[in-house]
C-alpha positions as CSV (number, residue, x, y, z in Angstrom):
1,M,79.2,74.6,61.3
2,K,83.0,74.9,60.7
3,I,82.6,77.9,59.0
4,K,80.2,79.3,62.1
5,L,82.6,78.5,64.9
6,A,85.3,80.3,62.3
7,F,83.0,83.4,62.2
8,L,82.0,83.5,66.2
9,S,85.6,83.3,67.0
10,A,86.8,85.8,64.9
11,L,83.7,88.0,66.0
12,A,84.9,87.4,69.3
13,A,89.0,88.4,68.9
14,A,87.6,91.6,67.4
15,L,85.0,92.6,70.3
16,L,88.1,92.0,72.9
17,A,90.5,94.0,70.7
18,G,87.9,96.9,70.6
19,C,87.7,96.7,74.4
20,A,92.1,97.0,74.8
21,S,91.9,99.4,72.2
22,E,88.6,102.1,74.7
23,E,91.1,101.7,77.7
24,I,94.2,102.5,75.5
25,D,92.5,105.3,74.5
26,S,91.0,106.1,77.6
27,Q,94.7,106.2,79.0
28,T,95.7,108.3,76.4
29,T,93.0,111.0,76.8
30,L,93.4,110.9,80.9
31,Q,97.2,111.3,79.8
32,T,96.7,114.4,77.8
33,Q,95.0,116.1,80.9
34,A,97.1,115.8,83.4
35,K,99.8,118.5,84.5
36,I,102.0,116.0,85.9
37,S,104.1,113.3,83.8
38,K,104.0,109.8,84.1
39,E,107.5,109.8,85.0
40,T,107.2,112.7,87.8
41,A,104.5,110.8,89.5
42,E,106.2,107.7,89.6
43,R,109.3,109.3,91.1
44,T,106.9,111.1,93.8
45,A,105.7,107.6,94.4
46,L,108.5,105.5,94.9
47,A,110.2,108.2,97.1
48,K,107.2,107.0,99.3
49,V,108.0,103.2,99.0
50,P,111.9,103.1,99.8
51,G,113.3,100.3,98.0
52,G,110.2,99.6,96.1
53,T,109.7,99.0,92.4
54,I,106.8,100.3,90.2
55,K,104.9,96.6,89.0
56,E,101.5,98.4,87.8
57,A,101.2,102.2,86.7
58,E,97.4,103.8,85.4
59,I,96.2,107.7,85.7
60,E,92.6,107.1,86.6
61,K,90.1,109.6,87.6
62,E,88.9,108.7,91.1
63,H,86.3,110.7,93.4
64,G,86.1,113.5,90.4
65,K,90.0,113.7,90.6
66,L,92.7,112.4,87.9
67,I,95.3,110.7,89.6
68,W,98.7,108.6,88.5
69,S,97.9,105.1,90.3
70,F,101.0,103.2,91.4
71,D,101.3,99.6,92.4
72,V,104.5,99.3,94.3
73,A,106.3,96.1,95.5
74,T,109.4,95.7,97.8
75,P,111.5,92.7,98.1
76,D,110.6,92.1,101.7
77,S,107.2,91.5,101.5
78,K,104.7,90.3,99.6
79,D,102.4,93.6,99.8
80,I,101.5,95.8,97.2
81,T,101.7,99.3,98.2
82,E,99.2,101.4,96.0
83,V,100.0,104.8,96.3
84,N,97.9,107.7,94.3
85,V,99.6,111.3,93.0
86,D,97.6,114.0,91.7
87,A,97.7,114.4,88.5
88,M,97.2,117.9,88.4
89,S,99.5,118.9,91.4
90,G,101.9,116.5,92.1
91,E,100.7,115.8,95.6
92,V,100.2,112.2,97.0
93,V,96.9,111.4,97.4
94,S,97.0,108.2,99.4
95,V,99.1,105.5,100.6
96,E,97.6,102.1,101.3
97,K,99.7,98.7,101.9
98,E,97.4,95.7,100.2
99,S,98.0,92.1,100.9
100,A,98.8,90.1,98.5
101,A,95.2,88.3,98.9
102,K,93.2,91.9,98.3
103,E,95.3,92.4,95.4
104,A,94.7,89.3,93.5
105,K,90.1,90.2,94.7
106,E,90.7,93.7,93.3
107,A,92.3,92.6,89.7
108,A,89.6,89.7,89.8
109,E,86.7,92.6,90.0
110,E,88.7,94.6,87.7
111,K,89.1,92.0,84.9
112,E,84.9,91.1,85.7
113,R,84.3,94.7,85.8
114,K,85.9,94.6,82.2
115,G,84.0,92.0,80.7
116,E,80.6,93.6,82.1
117,D,81.8,96.4,79.8
118,K,81.0,94.5,76.8
119,D,77.4,93.8,76.8
């Protein structure tokens, strides 16, 4: 029984590591397609949120566009400002304030979606 449990634990760990590796590979692949560097896009995003700091950043395809997506926090608010920058042109695609509750809900949905991708 202990051997079976150890085997299943090792298998689960390997599957989780593989999914994390796929996420990193996907990010790397998308970054090589971008004409605008992450650093340049960060400066553009921060210009839209004075006094903000980047909490999270990723590159993704959204509505057929390759974008840099930044979650920007400001010291005077619990809300997050999501700034999307076109990874090909460097133009700001959208700026959207998200409440802390909405941000938490999106994080939970993303975690659940990633769990479903494993099946």
